[in-house]
C-alpha positions in Angstrom: -102.4 89.2 7.6 -98.8 89.6 6.6 -97.6 88.5 3.2 -93.9 87.7 2.5 -91.9 90.3 0.6 -91.7 89.6 -3.1 -88.9 90.1 -5.5 -89.6 92.1 -8.7 -88.0 91.1 -12.0 -84.9 93.3 -11.2 -84.0 91.2 -8.1 -84.9 93.8 -5.4 -87.6 93.4 -2.8 -90.8 95.4 -2.9 -91.3 95.5 0.9 -89.2 95.4 4.0 -89.1 92.1 6.0 -91.1 92.0 9.2 -89.5 93.1 12.4 -88.3 90.5 14.8 -90.3 89.9 17.9 -88.8 91.1 21.2 -87.0 88.3 23.0 -88.4 87.5 26.3 -86.3 88.1 29.4 -87.3 84.9 31.1 -85.3 82.0 30.0 -86.5 78.4 30.0 -84.8 76.3 32.7 -82.1 73.9 31.8 -82.7 70.2 32.0 -82.8 69.2 35.7 -82.4 72.7 36.9 -85.9 73.8 37.8 -88.0 71.1 36.1 -88.9 67.9 37.8 -86.8 65.6 35.5 -85.8 62.1 36.7 -82.1 61.4 37.1 -82.4 58.8 34.3 -82.4 61.6 31.7 -79.5 63.7 32.9 -76.1 63.6 31.3 -73.4 61.4 32.8 -75.8 58.7 34.0 -74.9 55.1 33.1 -77.5 52.5 32.0 -76.8 50.5 35.2 -77.7 53.6 37.3 -81.1 54.2 35.5 -84.5 53.0 36.5 -85.1 49.3 35.8 -87.8 50.1 33.1 -85.5 52.5 31.2 -82.6 50.2 31.5 -84.6 47.3 30.1 -85.9 49.5 27.3 -82.4 50.6 26.4 -81.1 47.0 26.3 -84.1 45.9 24.2 -83.4 48.7 21.7 -79.7 47.7 21.4 -80.4 44.1 20.9 -83.1 44.8 18.4 -80.7 46.9 16.3 -78.1 44.1 16.6 -80.7 41.5 15.5 -81.7 43.6 12.5 -78.1 44.0 11.5 -77.4 40.3 11.8 -80.6 39.4 9.9 -79.7 41.8 7.0 -76.2 40.3 6.9 -77.6 36.8 6.7 -80.0 37.8 3.9 -77.3 39.4 1.8 -74.9 36.4 2.4 -77.7 34.0 1.5 -78.4 35.9 -1.7 -74.7 35.9 -2.6 -74.5 32.1 -1.9 -77.6 30.8 -3.5 -78.3 33.1 -6.5 -76.0 31.9 -9.3 -76.0 35.3 -11.1 -75.1 37.2 -8.0 -72.5 34.6 -7.0 -70.9 34.8 -10.5 -70.8 38.6 -10.4 -69.2 38.6 -6.9 -66.6 36.0 -8.0 -65.9 38.0 -11.2 -65.7 41.4 -9.5 -63.6 40.4 -6.5 -61.6 43.7 -6.7 -64.5 45.6 -5.3 -64.6 43.5 -2.2 -60.8 43.7 -1.7 -61.0 47.4 -2.0 -63.7 47.5 0.7 -62.2 45.0 3.1 -58.6 46.2 2.4 -59.6 49.5 4.2 -60.7 47.7 7.4 -57.2 47.8 9.0 -57.1 51.6 8.3 -60.5 52.0 9.9 -59.5 50.0 12.9 -56.3 51.9 13.3 -58.0 55.3 13.1 -60.5 54.2 15.7 
């Protein structure tokens, strides 16, 4: 069994590192080249061109992410509206929100 080279207190190694293994001459095929890969997983395929099962799974994933984002936004807005301490802090520290929302036009312009 091989043990990793160790450094002595002077900072130099006590043994040489192991030799690299010889690279094999046979390369693995690229996606879709020699393997039997469906067209749904190749680059440049739109969702509308995919198999119906994959298309529905993609749409389900997108809508679930959107739902989670909207749910989290609703929860944060509810906390800011109905918790008096948080509402007071937000109203008192409005500069933070202006600095965040003031950058939105810049983000949209750079997009």
